[in-house]
C-alpha positions in Angstrom: -37.1 3.8 33.4 -40.2 3.8 35.6 -40.6 6.7 38.1 -38.7 5.7 41.2 -39.7 6.6 44.7 -36.2 6.0 46.0 -34.2 8.5 47.9 -30.4 8.6 48.2 -28.5 9.1 51.4 -25.2 8.2 52.9 -25.1 5.1 55.1 -24.2 5.3 58.7 -22.8 2.6 61.1 -26.3 1.5 62.1 -27.0 0.6 58.4 -24.2 -2.0 58.3 -26.3 -5.0 59.3 -28.9 -4.2 56.6 -26.1 -3.6 54.1 -24.8 -7.1 54.8 -28.3 -8.6 54.3 -28.5 -6.7 50.9 -25.0 -8.0 50.0 -26.0 -11.6 50.7 -28.9 -11.2 48.3 -26.8 -9.7 45.6 -23.3 -11.3 45.6 -21.8 -14.8 45.7 -19.0 -13.5 48.0 -20.8 -10.7 50.0 -19.4 -8.2 52.3 -20.1 -8.7 56.0 -21.5 -6.0 58.3 -18.0 -5.7 59.8 -16.6 -5.1 56.3 -19.1 -2.3 55.7 -18.3 -0.8 59.2 -14.6 -1.0 58.4 -15.1 0.7 55.1 -17.1 3.6 56.7 -14.5 3.9 59.4 -11.7 4.1 56.8 -13.4 7.1 55.2 -15.2 5.4 52.3 -18.7 6.7 51.5 -21.6 4.2 51.2 -24.5 5.6 49.3 -27.9 3.9 49.8 -31.3 4.0 48.2 -34.4 3.5 50.2 -38.0 3.4 49.1 -39.9 6.1 51.0 -40.0 5.3 54.7 -39.2 1.6 54.2 -36.1 0.8 56.2 -35.1 -1.9 53.7 -32.2 -0.8 51.5 -33.0 -1.2 47.8 -29.4 -0.6 46.6 -26.0 0.6 47.7 -22.7 1.8 46.3 -19.5 2.1 48.2 -16.9 4.6 46.9 -13.4 5.6 47.8 -11.8 8.8 46.8 -8.1 9.2 46.2 -7.0 12.6 44.9 -9.0 13.3 41.7 -10.4 9.8 41.3 -13.3 7.9 42.7 -13.2 4.1 42.9 -16.4 2.1 43.1 -15.8 -0.7 45.5 -19.2 -2.3 45.8 -22.6 -2.0 44.1 -25.5 -4.1 45.2 -29.2 -4.1 44.2 -31.9 -6.0 46.0 -33.4 -8.8 43.8 -36.9 -7.1 43.8 -35.4 -3.9 42.5 -33.3 -5.4 39.6 -34.1 -4.7 36.0 -35.9 -1.5 36.8 -33.1 1.0 36.2 -32.1 1.2 39.9 -28.4 0.7 39.4 -28.2 3.3 36.7 -30.2 5.7 38.8 -28.0 5.1 41.8 -24.7 5.7 39.9 -26.0 8.7 38.0 -27.2 10.3 41.3 -23.8 9.6 42.9 -21.9 11.0 39.8 -24.1 14.2 40.0 -23.0 14.8 43.6 -19.2 14.3 43.0 -17.0 17.3 43.7 -16.0 19.3 40.5 -12.4 18.3 40.9 -13.1 14.5 40.5 -11.8 13.7 37.0 -12.4 9.9 36.7 -14.4 7.0 38.1 -12.7 3.6 38.3 -14.2 0.1 39.0 -13.6 -3.6 38.4 -16.3 -6.0 37.5 -16.5 -9.8 37.1 -15.9 -10.8 33.5 -19.0 -13.0 33.6 -21.3 -10.1 34.9 -22.8 -9.2 31.5 -25.6 -7.0 32.9 -23.2 -4.9 35.0 -20.8 -4.6 32.1 -23.6 -3.4 29.8 -24.8 -0.9 32.3 -21.3 0.5 32.8 -20.8 0.8 29.0 -24.2 2.5 28.7 -23.0 5.0 31.4 -19.9 5.7 29.3 -17.3 3.5 31.0 -14.5 2.0 28.9 -12.6 -1.2 29.5 -9.0 -0.5 30.4 -7.6 -3.9 31.4 -8.0 -7.3 33.0 -6.9 -8.9 36.3 -6.5 -12.6 35.7 -8.1 -14.9 38.2 -9.1 -12.1 40.5 -12.6 -13.1 41.8 -13.4 -16.3 43.5 -16.3 -18.4 42.1 -18.7 -20.5 44.1 -17.1 -23.7 42.7 -13.7 -22.8 44.0 -12.3 -21.7 40.7 -11.5 -18.1 39.8 -12.5 -15.6 37.2 -11.1 -12.4 35.7 -11.9 -8.9 36.7 -12.3 -6.3 34.0 -11.0 -2.8 34.8 -13.2 0.0 33.6 -13.1 3.8 33.9 -15.2 6.8 33.1 -13.6 10.2 32.4 -15.9 12.9 33.8 
């Protein structure tokens, strides 16, 4: 992976508009600024990567903690930062900051999202199950979600 000049920080309410812009560039059904605000208000943590002093968000990851598990709710990487190891860097940095009592990380991913699935497998996640017709597709049909977990 090339040396990254990105720094990790926790998002705050004033980041929510920029997070929504990032989501629109990354997802077919993106979160809105209001959804990011609601997520932060409910106690979720949104980690963001920024490049130096650039206010633009290069990537983000929203996580929720329940007891000894962390669930990844959203991961987005800006188009100009893709295929440079940014998502792996983001997740590894987050995992390194998790409290010692966190035993497992959970997530779900679109069955069609091969790059994300490959990344998660590379990071040690295993496939645990499938939710049929979970995600909406742009054409109005639906696709399965794969459930994955990583034991820490």
